[in-house]
PyMOL Python script that loads the backbone (N, CA, C, O; Angstrom):
from pymol import cmd

cmd.read_pdbstr("""\
ATOM      1  N   MET A   1     137.068 181.616 136.582  1.00  0.00           N
ATOM      2  CA  MET A   1     136.008 182.456 136.068  1.00  0.00           C
ATOM      3  C   MET A   1     136.488 183.896 136.064  1.00  0.00           C
ATOM      4  O   MET A   1     137.104 184.345 137.031  1.00  0.00           O
ATOM      5  N   SER A   2     136.220 184.617 135.005  1.00  0.00           N
ATOM      6  CA  SER A   2     136.688 185.998 134.910  1.00  0.00           C
ATOM      7  C   SER A   2     135.801 186.923 135.733  1.00  0.00           C
ATOM      8  O   SER A   2     134.619 186.663 135.956  1.00  0.00           O
ATOM      9  N   GLN A   3     136.412 187.996 136.165  1.00  0.00           N
ATOM     10  CA  GLN A   3     135.671 188.989 136.924  1.00  0.00           C
ATOM     11  C   GLN A   3     134.824 189.787 135.950  1.00  0.00           C
ATOM     12  O   GLN A   3     135.329 190.246 134.925  1.00  0.00           O
ATOM     13  N   ARG A   4     133.559 189.958 136.249  1.00  0.00           N
ATOM     14  CA  ARG A   4     132.652 190.664 135.347  1.00  0.00           C
ATOM     15  C   ARG A   4     132.114 191.887 136.059  1.00  0.00           C
ATOM     16  O   ARG A   4     131.673 191.806 137.205  1.00  0.00           O
ATOM     17  N   TYR A   5     132.152 193.021 135.378  1.00  0.00           N
ATOM     18  CA  TYR A   5     131.639 194.259 135.946  1.00  0.00           C
ATOM     19  C   TYR A   5     130.244 194.507 135.415  1.00  0.00           C
ATOM     20  O   TYR A   5     129.990 194.382 134.217  1.00  0.00           O
ATOM     21  N   GLU A   6     129.366 194.851 136.292  1.00  0.00           N
ATOM     22  CA  GLU A   6     128.008 195.215 135.896  1.00  0.00           C
ATOM     23  C   GLU A   6     127.998 196.687 135.501  1.00  0.00           C
ATOM     24  O   GLU A   6     128.821 197.470 135.976  1.00  0.00           O
ATOM     25  N   SER A   7     127.070 197.056 134.638  1.00  0.00           N
ATOM     26  CA  SER A   7     126.933 198.476 134.291  1.00  0.00           C
ATOM     27  C   SER A   7     126.441 199.213 135.518  1.00  0.00           C
ATOM     28  O   SER A   7     125.314 199.010 135.971  1.00  0.00           O
ATOM     29  N   ASP A   8     127.270 200.042 136.035  1.00  0.00           N
ATOM     30  CA  ASP A   8     126.849 200.871 137.152  1.00  0.00           C
ATOM     31  C   ASP A   8     127.269 202.297 136.860  1.00  0.00           C
ATOM     32  O   ASP A   8     127.919 202.573 135.852  1.00  0.00           O
ATOM     33  N   LYS A   9     126.902 203.176 137.727  1.00  0.00           N
ATOM     34  CA  LYS A   9     127.170 204.591 137.519  1.00  0.00           C
ATOM     35  C   LYS A   9     128.409 205.022 138.293  1.00  0.00           C
ATOM     36  O   LYS A   9     128.532 206.195 138.644  1.00  0.00           O
ATOM     37  N   SER A  10     129.330 204.097 138.569  1.00  0.00           N
ATOM     38  CA  SER A  10     130.525 204.466 139.317  1.00  0.00           C
ATOM     39  C   SER A  10     131.389 205.404 138.483  1.00  0.00           C
ATOM     40  O   SER A  10     131.397 205.349 137.254  1.00  0.00           O
ATOM     41  N   SER A  11     132.097 206.246 139.173  1.00  0.00           N
ATOM     42  CA  SER A  11     132.967 207.180 138.465  1.00  0.00           C
ATOM     43  C   SER A  11     134.415 206.734 138.616  1.00  0.00           C
ATOM     44  O   SER A  11     134.768 206.080 139.597  1.00  0.00           O
ATOM     45  N   PRO A  12     135.244 207.083 137.654  1.00  0.00           N
ATOM     46  CA  PRO A  12     136.642 206.665 137.701  1.00  0.00           C
ATOM     47  C   PRO A  12     137.381 207.293 138.877  1.00  0.00           C
ATOM     48  O   PRO A  12     137.080 208.413 139.289  1.00  0.00           O
ATOM     49  N   THR A  13     138.343 206.561 139.406  1.00  0.00           N
ATOM     50  CA  THR A  13     139.108 207.065 140.548  1.00  0.00           C
ATOM     51  C   THR A  13     140.561 207.334 140.191  1.00  0.00           C
ATOM     52  O   THR A  13     141.276 207.978 140.960  1.00  0.00           O
ATOM     53  N   GLY A  14     141.009 206.850 139.035  1.00  0.00           N
ATOM     54  CA  GLY A  14     142.412 207.007 138.661  1.00  0.00           C
ATOM     55  C   GLY A  14     142.568 207.695 137.320  1.00  0.00           C
ATOM     56  O   GLY A  14     141.635 208.320 136.815  1.00  0.00           O
ATOM     57  N   GLN A  15     143.749 207.574 136.754  1.00  0.00           N
ATOM     58  CA  GLN A  15     144.077 208.199 135.477  1.00  0.00           C
ATOM     59  C   GLN A  15     143.398 207.436 134.341  1.00  0.00           C
ATOM     60  O   GLN A  15     143.551 206.220 134.228  1.00  0.00           O
ATOM     61  N   LEU A  16     142.656 208.144 133.510  1.00  0.00           N
ATOM     62  CA  LEU A  16     141.996 207.533 132.365  1.00  0.00           C
ATOM     63  C   LEU A  16     142.898 207.633 131.142  1.00  0.00           C
ATOM     64  O   LEU A  16     143.500 208.675 130.881  1.00  0.00           O
ATOM     65  N   ILE A  17     142.982 206.530 130.393  1.00  0.00           N
ATOM     66  CA  ILE A  17     143.783 206.503 129.176  1.00  0.00           C
ATOM     67  C   ILE A  17     142.929 205.966 128.031  1.00  0.00           C
ATOM     68  O   ILE A  17     141.927 205.286 128.255  1.00  0.00           O
ATOM     69  N   SER A  18     143.332 206.273 126.819  1.00  0.00           N
ATOM     70  CA  SER A  18     142.603 205.812 125.642  1.00  0.00           C
ATOM     71  C   SER A  18     142.816 204.311 125.447  1.00  0.00           C
ATOM     72  O   SER A  18     143.725 203.720 126.031  1.00  0.00           O
ATOM     73  N   LEU A  19     141.972 203.712 124.625  1.00  0.00           N
ATOM     74  CA  LEU A  19     142.132 202.288 124.335  1.00  0.00           C
ATOM     75  C   LEU A  19     143.435 202.027 123.593  1.00  0.00           C
ATOM     76  O   LEU A  19     144.067 200.989 123.791  1.00  0.00           O
ATOM     77  N   ARG A  20     143.834 202.953 122.750  1.00  0.00           N
ATOM     78  CA  ARG A  20     145.112 202.807 122.036  1.00  0.00           C
ATOM     79  C   ARG A  20     146.273 202.835 123.027  1.00  0.00           C
ATOM     80  O   ARG A  20     147.183 202.010 122.939  1.00  0.00           O
ATOM     81  N   GLU A  21     146.246 203.785 123.977  1.00  0.00           N
ATOM     82  CA  GLU A  21     147.300 203.856 125.001  1.00  0.00           C
ATOM     83  C   GLU A  21     147.294 202.590 125.857  1.00  0.00           C
ATOM     84  O   GLU A  21     148.352 202.070 126.211  1.00  0.00           O
ATOM     85  N   ALA A  22     146.110 202.102 126.184  1.00  0.00           N
ATOM     86  CA  ALA A  22     145.990 200.879 126.980  1.00  0.00           C
ATOM     87  C   ALA A  22     146.600 199.695 126.244  1.00  0.00           C
ATOM     88  O   ALA A  22     147.284 198.869 126.848  1.00  0.00           O
ATOM     89  N   ALA A  23     146.355 199.612 124.946  1.00  0.00           N
ATOM     90  CA  ALA A  23     146.898 198.517 124.142  1.00  0.00           C
ATOM     91  C   ALA A  23     148.419 198.568 124.120  1.00  0.00           C
ATOM     92  O   ALA A  23     149.075 197.532 124.234  1.00  0.00           O
ATOM     93  N   VAL A  24     148.981 199.749 123.975  1.00  0.00           N
ATOM     94  CA  VAL A  24     150.439 199.899 123.961  1.00  0.00           C
ATOM     95  C   VAL A  24     151.013 199.510 125.324  1.00  0.00           C
ATOM     96  O   VAL A  24     152.013 198.796 125.399  1.00  0.00           O
ATOM     97  N   LEU A  25     150.384 199.977 126.390  1.00  0.00           N
ATOM     98  CA  LEU A  25     150.861 199.684 127.737  1.00  0.00           C
ATOM     99  C   LEU A  25     150.809 198.186 128.036  1.00  0.00           C
ATOM    100  O   LEU A  25     151.725 197.645 128.655  1.00  0.00           O
ATOM    101  N   ALA A  26     149.743 197.516 127.599  1.00  0.00           N
ATOM    102  CA  ALA A  26     149.576 196.091 127.861  1.00  0.00           C
ATOM    103  C   ALA A  26     150.257 195.215 126.811  1.00  0.00           C
ATOM    104  O   ALA A  26     150.283 193.991 126.933  1.00  0.00           O
ATOM    105  N   GLU A  27     150.808 195.856 125.779  1.00  0.00           N
ATOM    106  CA  GLU A  27     151.467 195.145 124.679  1.00  0.00           C
ATOM    107  C   GLU A  27     150.528 194.140 124.012  1.00  0.00           C
ATOM    108  O   GLU A  27     150.895 192.993 123.758  1.00  0.00           O
ATOM    109  N   VAL A  28     149.305 194.604 123.736  1.00  0.00           N
ATOM    110  CA  VAL A  28     148.299 193.827 123.018  1.00  0.00           C
ATOM    111  C   VAL A  28     147.675 194.740 121.970  1.00  0.00           C
ATOM    112  O   VAL A  28     148.008 195.923 121.903  1.00  0.00           O
ATOM    113  N   SER A  29     146.786 194.210 121.165  1.00  0.00           N
ATOM    114  CA  SER A  29     146.103 195.040 120.177  1.00  0.00           C
ATOM    115  C   SER A  29     144.931 195.772 120.830  1.00  0.00           C
ATOM    116  O   SER A  29     144.458 195.380 121.897  1.00  0.00           O
ATOM    117  N   SER A  30     144.470 196.835 120.178  1.00  0.00           N
ATOM    118  CA  SER A  30     143.308 197.555 120.706  1.00  0.00           C
ATOM    119  C   SER A  30     142.065 196.669 120.633  1.00  0.00           C
ATOM    120  O   SER A  30     141.133 196.847 121.418  1.00  0.00           O
ATOM    121  N   LYS A  31     142.040 195.706 119.689  1.00  0.00           N
ATOM    122  CA  LYS A  31     140.925 194.748 119.640  1.00  0.00           C
ATOM    123  C   LYS A  31     140.876 193.913 120.910  1.00  0.00           C
ATOM    124  O   LYS A  31     139.797 193.610 121.419  1.00  0.00           O
ATOM    125  N   THR A  32     142.040 193.544 121.417  1.00  0.00           N
ATOM    126  CA  THR A  32     142.086 192.766 122.651  1.00  0.00           C
ATOM    127  C   THR A  32     141.555 193.582 123.822  1.00  0.00           C
ATOM    128  O   THR A  32     140.821 193.054 124.658  1.00  0.00           O
ATOM    129  N   VAL A  33     141.910 194.849 123.893  1.00  0.00           N
ATOM    130  CA  VAL A  33     141.404 195.719 124.963  1.00  0.00           C
ATOM    131  C   VAL A  33     139.885 195.812 124.858  1.00  0.00           C
ATOM    132  O   VAL A  33     139.191 195.730 125.871  1.00  0.00           O
ATOM    133  N   ARG A  34     139.371 195.979 123.662  1.00  0.00           N
ATOM    134  CA  ARG A  34     137.908 196.024 123.471  1.00  0.00           C
ATOM    135  C   ARG A  34     137.268 194.700 123.881  1.00  0.00           C
ATOM    136  O   ARG A  34     136.179 194.688 124.456  1.00  0.00           O
ATOM    137  N   ARG A  35     137.936 193.591 123.589  1.00  0.00           N
ATOM    138  CA  ARG A  35     137.422 192.273 123.979  1.00  0.00           C
ATOM    139  C   ARG A  35     137.371 192.144 125.496  1.00  0.00           C
ATOM    140  O   ARG A  35     136.399 191.628 126.048  1.00  0.00           O
ATOM    141  N   TRP A  36     138.437 192.621 126.182  1.00  0.00           N
ATOM    142  CA  TRP A  36     138.433 192.589 127.646  1.00  0.00           C
ATOM    143  C   TRP A  36     137.257 193.384 128.206  1.00  0.00           C
ATOM    144  O   TRP A  36     136.639 192.983 129.192  1.00  0.00           O
ATOM    145  N   ILE A  37     136.957 194.505 127.574  1.00  0.00           N
ATOM    146  CA  ILE A  37     135.836 195.338 128.022  1.00  0.00           C
ATOM    147  C   ILE A  37     134.522 194.592 127.798  1.00  0.00           C
ATOM    148  O   ILE A  37     133.683 194.534 128.697  1.00  0.00           O
ATOM    149  N   SER A  38     134.337 194.025 126.614  1.00  0.00           N
ATOM    150  CA  SER A  38     133.068 193.363 126.305  1.00  0.00           C
ATOM    151  C   SER A  38     132.866 192.096 127.135  1.00  0.00           C
ATOM    152  O   SER A  38     131.727 191.708 127.396  1.00  0.00           O
ATOM    153  N   HIS A  39     133.963 191.442 127.555  1.00  0.00           N
ATOM    154  CA  HIS A  39     133.867 190.240 128.381  1.00  0.00           C
ATOM    155  C   HIS A  39     133.815 190.575 129.872  1.00  0.00           C
ATOM    156  O   HIS A  39     133.699 189.677 130.706  1.00  0.00           O
ATOM    157  N   GLY A  40     133.900 191.847 130.205  1.00  0.00           N
ATOM    158  CA  GLY A  40     133.782 192.264 131.594  1.00  0.00           C
ATOM    159  C   GLY A  40     135.056 192.176 132.405  1.00  0.00           C
ATOM    160  O   GLY A  40     135.007 192.314 133.627  1.00  0.00           O
ATOM    161  N   ARG A  41     136.198 191.951 131.772  1.00  0.00           N
ATOM    162  CA  ARG A  41     137.464 191.885 132.504  1.00  0.00           C
ATOM    163  C   ARG A  41     138.013 193.272 132.817  1.00  0.00           C
ATOM    164  O   ARG A  41     138.855 193.421 133.702  1.00  0.00           O
ATOM    165  N   LEU A  42     137.546 194.280 132.103  1.00  0.00           N
ATOM    166  CA  LEU A  42     138.047 195.642 132.240  1.00  0.00           C
ATOM    167  C   LEU A  42     136.872 196.602 132.109  1.00  0.00           C
ATOM    168  O   LEU A  42     136.047 196.462 131.206  1.00  0.00           O
ATOM    169  N   ARG A  43     136.799 197.559 132.996  1.00  0.00           N
ATOM    170  CA  ARG A  43     135.717 198.539 132.973  1.00  0.00           C
ATOM    171  C   ARG A  43     136.129 199.724 132.109  1.00  0.00           C
ATOM    172  O   ARG A  43     137.249 200.223 132.214  1.00  0.00           O
ATOM    173  N   ALA A  44     135.219 200.164 131.261  1.00  0.00           N
ATOM    174  CA  ALA A  44     135.462 201.330 130.407  1.00  0.00           C
ATOM    175  C   ALA A  44     134.503 202.448 130.805  1.00  0.00           C
ATOM    176  O   ALA A  44     133.423 202.207 131.343  1.00  0.00           O
ATOM    177  N   TYR A  45     134.922 203.652 130.530  1.00  0.00           N
ATOM    178  CA  TYR A  45     134.107 204.841 130.817  1.00  0.00           C
ATOM    179  C   TYR A  45     133.858 205.572 129.519  1.00  0.00           C
ATOM    180  O   TYR A  45     134.795 205.876 128.780  1.00  0.00           O
ATOM    181  N   ARG A  46     132.607 205.852 129.238  1.00  0.00           N
ATOM    182  CA  ARG A  46     132.233 206.549 128.011  1.00  0.00           C
ATOM    183  C   ARG A  46     132.399 208.050 128.230  1.00  0.00           C
ATOM    184  O   ARG A  46     131.862 208.620 129.180  1.00  0.00           O
ATOM    185  N   MET A  47     133.157 208.675 127.327  1.00  0.00           N
ATOM    186  CA  MET A  47     133.434 210.101 127.433  1.00  0.00           C
ATOM    187  C   MET A  47     132.649 210.910 126.395  1.00  0.00           C
ATOM    188  O   MET A  47     132.791 212.131 126.323  1.00  0.00           O
ATOM    189  N   GLY A  48     131.855 210.260 125.625  1.00  0.00           N
ATOM    190  CA  GLY A  48     131.064 210.879 124.574  1.00  0.00           C
ATOM    191  C   GLY A  48     130.281 209.782 123.885  1.00  0.00           C
ATOM    192  O   GLY A  48     130.232 208.660 124.389  1.00  0.00           O
ATOM    193  N   PRO A  49     129.671 210.067 122.759  1.00  0.00           N
ATOM    194  CA  PRO A  49     128.860 209.038 122.107  1.00  0.00           C
ATOM    195  C   PRO A  49     129.673 207.823 121.654  1.00  0.00           C
ATOM    196  O   PRO A  49     129.128 206.723 121.568  1.00  0.00           O
ATOM    197  N   ARG A  50     130.974 207.999 121.359  1.00  0.00           N
ATOM    198  CA  ARG A  50     131.781 206.877 120.869  1.00  0.00           C
ATOM    199  C   ARG A  50     133.101 206.694 121.607  1.00  0.00           C
ATOM    200  O   ARG A  50     133.722 205.637 121.495  1.00  0.00           O
ATOM    201  N   LEU A  51     133.536 207.683 122.345  1.00  0.00           N
ATOM    202  CA  LEU A  51     134.859 207.681 122.958  1.00  0.00           C
ATOM    203  C   LEU A  51     134.860 206.910 124.278  1.00  0.00           C
ATOM    204  O   LEU A  51     134.061 207.187 125.172  1.00  0.00           O
ATOM    205  N   LEU A  52     135.780 205.928 124.385  1.00  0.00           N
ATOM    206  CA  LEU A  52     135.924 205.139 125.603  1.00  0.00           C
ATOM    207  C   LEU A  52     137.296 205.373 126.209  1.00  0.00           C
ATOM    208  O   LEU A  52     138.272 205.615 125.499  1.00  0.00           O
ATOM    209  N   ARG A  53     137.357 205.299 127.522  1.00  0.00           N
ATOM    210  CA  ARG A  53     138.606 205.388 128.263  1.00  0.00           C
ATOM    211  C   ARG A  53     138.601 204.292 129.326  1.00  0.00           C
ATOM    212  O   ARG A  53     137.540 203.839 129.756  1.00  0.00           O
ATOM    213  N   VAL A  54     139.793 203.870 129.746  1.00  0.00           N
ATOM    214  CA  VAL A  54     139.934 202.895 130.829  1.00  0.00           C
ATOM    215  C   VAL A  54     140.892 203.462 131.863  1.00  0.00           C
ATOM    216  O   VAL A  54     141.718 204.323 131.559  1.00  0.00           O
ATOM    217  N   GLU A  55     140.771 202.968 133.084  1.00  0.00           N
ATOM    218  CA  GLU A  55     141.686 203.403 134.142  1.00  0.00           C
ATOM    219  C   GLU A  55     143.003 202.658 134.004  1.00  0.00           C
ATOM    220  O   GLU A  55     143.026 201.439 133.834  1.00  0.00           O
ATOM    221  N   ARG A  56     144.084 203.395 134.077  1.00  0.00           N
ATOM    222  CA  ARG A  56     145.423 202.811 133.928  1.00  0.00           C
ATOM    223  C   ARG A  56     145.677 201.731 134.977  1.00  0.00           C
ATOM    224  O   ARG A  56     146.147 200.645 134.637  1.00  0.00           O
ATOM    225  N   ASN A  57     145.375 202.009 136.245  1.00  0.00           N
ATOM    226  CA  ASN A  57     145.627 201.047 137.321  1.00  0.00           C
ATOM    227  C   ASN A  57     144.789 199.789 137.163  1.00  0.00           C
ATOM    228  O   ASN A  57     145.255 198.690 137.462  1.00  0.00           O
ATOM    229  N   GLU A  58     143.559 199.940 136.697  1.00  0.00           N
ATOM    230  CA  GLU A  58     142.697 198.781 136.497  1.00  0.00           C
ATOM    231  C   GLU A  58     143.237 197.918 135.351  1.00  0.00           C
ATOM    232  O   GLU A  58     143.185 196.690 135.420  1.00  0.00           O
ATOM    233  N   LEU A  59     143.749 198.554 134.309  1.00  0.00           N
ATOM    234  CA  LEU A  59     144.348 197.823 133.196  1.00  0.00           C
ATOM    235  C   LEU A  59     145.522 196.991 133.697  1.00  0.00           C
ATOM    236  O   LEU A  59     145.653 195.822 133.335  1.00  0.00           O
ATOM    237  N   LEU A  60     146.372 197.585 134.524  1.00  0.00           N
ATOM    238  CA  LEU A  60     147.523 196.863 135.059  1.00  0.00           C
ATOM    239  C   LEU A  60     147.086 195.712 135.955  1.00  0.00           C
ATOM    240  O   LEU A  60     147.814 194.729 136.092  1.00  0.00           O
ATOM    241  N   GLY A  61     145.910 195.816 136.566  1.00  0.00           N
ATOM    242  CA  GLY A  61     145.371 194.754 137.409  1.00  0.00           C
ATOM    243  C   GLY A  61     144.861 193.563 136.629  1.00  0.00           C
ATOM    244  O   GLY A  61     144.668 192.492 137.204  1.00  0.00           O
ATOM    245  N   VAL A  62     144.635 193.720 135.325  1.00  0.00           N
ATOM    246  CA  VAL A  62     144.171 192.610 134.497  1.00  0.00           C
ATOM    247  C   VAL A  62     145.261 191.553 134.377  1.00  0.00           C
ATOM    248  O   VAL A  62     144.964 190.363 134.266  1.00  0.00           O
ATOM    249  N   ALA A  63     146.503 191.973 134.399  1.00  0.00           N
ATOM    250  CA  ALA A  63     147.622 191.036 134.279  1.00  0.00           C
ATOM    251  C   ALA A  63     147.729 190.201 135.546  1.00  0.00           C
ATOM    252  O   ALA A  63     147.713 190.728 136.658  1.00  0.00           O
ATOM    253  N   LYS A  64     147.837 188.904 135.361  1.00  0.00           N
ATOM    254  CA  LYS A  64     147.967 187.980 136.484  1.00  0.00           C
ATOM    255  C   LYS A  64     149.282 187.216 136.336  1.00  0.00           C
ATOM    256  O   LYS A  64     149.636 186.825 135.223  1.00  0.00           O
ATOM    257  N   PRO A  65     150.012 186.997 137.427  1.00  0.00           N
ATOM    258  CA  PRO A  65     151.244 186.215 137.333  1.00  0.00           C
ATOM    259  C   PRO A  65     150.928 184.764 136.977  1.00  0.00           C
ATOM    260  O   PRO A  65     149.923 184.206 137.418  1.00  0.00           O
ATOM    261  N   VAL A  66     151.789 184.175 136.188  1.00  0.00           N
ATOM    262  CA  VAL A  66     151.638 182.776 135.795  1.00  0.00           C
ATOM    263  C   VAL A  66     152.575 181.951 136.663  1.00  0.00           C
ATOM    264  O   VAL A  66     153.764 182.258 136.744  1.00  0.00           O
ATOM    265  N   PRO A  67     152.062 180.901 137.318  1.00  0.00           N
ATOM    266  CA  PRO A  67     152.953 180.091 138.141  1.00  0.00           C
ATOM    267  C   PRO A  67     153.972 179.353 137.274  1.00  0.00           C
ATOM    268  O   PRO A  67     153.693 178.995 136.130  1.00  0.00           O
ATOM    269  N   ALA A  68     155.134 179.137 137.833  1.00  0.00           N
ATOM    270  CA  ALA A  68     156.197 178.443 137.117  1.00  0.00           C
ATOM    271  C   ALA A  68     155.786 177.000 136.862  1.00  0.00           C
ATOM    272  O   ALA A  68     155.174 176.359 137.716  1.00  0.00           O
ATOM    273  N   ALA A  69     156.126 176.494 135.682  1.00  0.00           N
ATOM    274  CA  ALA A  69     155.788 175.127 135.318  1.00  0.00           C
ATOM    275  C   ALA A  69     156.721 174.134 136.006  1.00  0.00           C
ATOM    276  O   ALA A  69     156.355 172.976 136.205  1.00  0.00           O
ATOM    277  N   PHE A  70     157.918 174.578 136.367  1.00  0.00           N
ATOM    278  CA  PHE A  70     158.909 173.699 136.984  1.00  0.00           C
ATOM    279  C   PHE A  70     159.292 174.259 138.341  1.00  0.00           C
ATOM    280  O   PHE A  70     159.328 175.474 138.532  1.00  0.00           O
ATOM    281  N   GLY A  71     159.573 173.388 139.264  1.00  0.00           N
ATOM    282  CA  GLY A  71     160.040 173.790 140.580  1.00  0.00           C
ATOM    283  C   GLY A  71     161.538 174.051 140.567  1.00  0.00           C
ATOM    284  O   GLY A  71     162.194 173.826 139.550  1.00  0.00           O
ATOM    285  N   PRO A  72     162.087 174.519 141.677  1.00  0.00           N
ATOM    286  CA  PRO A  72     163.522 174.780 141.734  1.00  0.00           C
ATOM    287  C   PRO A  72     164.300 173.472 141.494  1.00  0.00           C
ATOM    288  O   PRO A  72     163.969 172.426 142.052  1.00  0.00           O
ATOM    289  N   GLY A  73     165.330 173.559 140.661  1.00  0.00           N
ATOM    290  CA  GLY A  73     166.162 172.416 140.385  1.00  0.00           C
ATOM    291  C   GLY A  73     165.676 171.534 139.249  1.00  0.00           C
ATOM    292  O   GLY A  73     166.404 170.642 138.815  1.00  0.00           O
ATOM    293  N   ASP A  74     164.452 171.762 138.752  1.00  0.00           N
ATOM    294  CA  ASP A  74     163.934 170.989 137.633  1.00  0.00           C
ATOM    295  C   ASP A  74     164.522 171.532 136.337  1.00  0.00           C
ATOM    296  O   ASP A  74     164.683 172.742 136.176  1.00  0.00           O
ATOM    297  N   ALA A  75     164.833 170.646 135.435  1.00  0.00           N
ATOM    298  CA  ALA A  75     165.370 171.066 134.138  1.00  0.00           C
ATOM    299  C   ALA A  75     164.238 171.517 133.235  1.00  0.00           C
ATOM    300  O   ALA A  75     163.145 170.952 133.261  1.00  0.00           O
ATOM    301  N   ALA A  76     164.505 172.533 132.442  1.00  0.00           N
ATOM    302  CA  ALA A  76     163.468 173.055 131.553  1.00  0.00           C
ATOM    303  C   ALA A  76     163.450 172.323 130.242  1.00  0.00           C
ATOM    304  O   ALA A  76     162.637 172.634 129.372  1.00  0.00           O
TER     305      ALA A  76
END
""", "prot")
cmd.dss("prot")
cmd.show_as("cartoon", "prot")
cmd.util.cbc("prot")
cmd.orient("prot")
């Protein structure tokens, strides 16, 4: 189950970056970053009527390691 953030009045604690910068850093499209926000996987901060920013450290936390499909010594 994905982590979902409720709308709260918390303030950012780290470096805020644009959605475009976040997409480049995560090597995904800006649509994907917006999808993560709408699905609650990533918290966004509104900086004006339309401008959104995300915390760089929180974006990096979205990435999860994938366990190896094969154990040591198994052929791929």
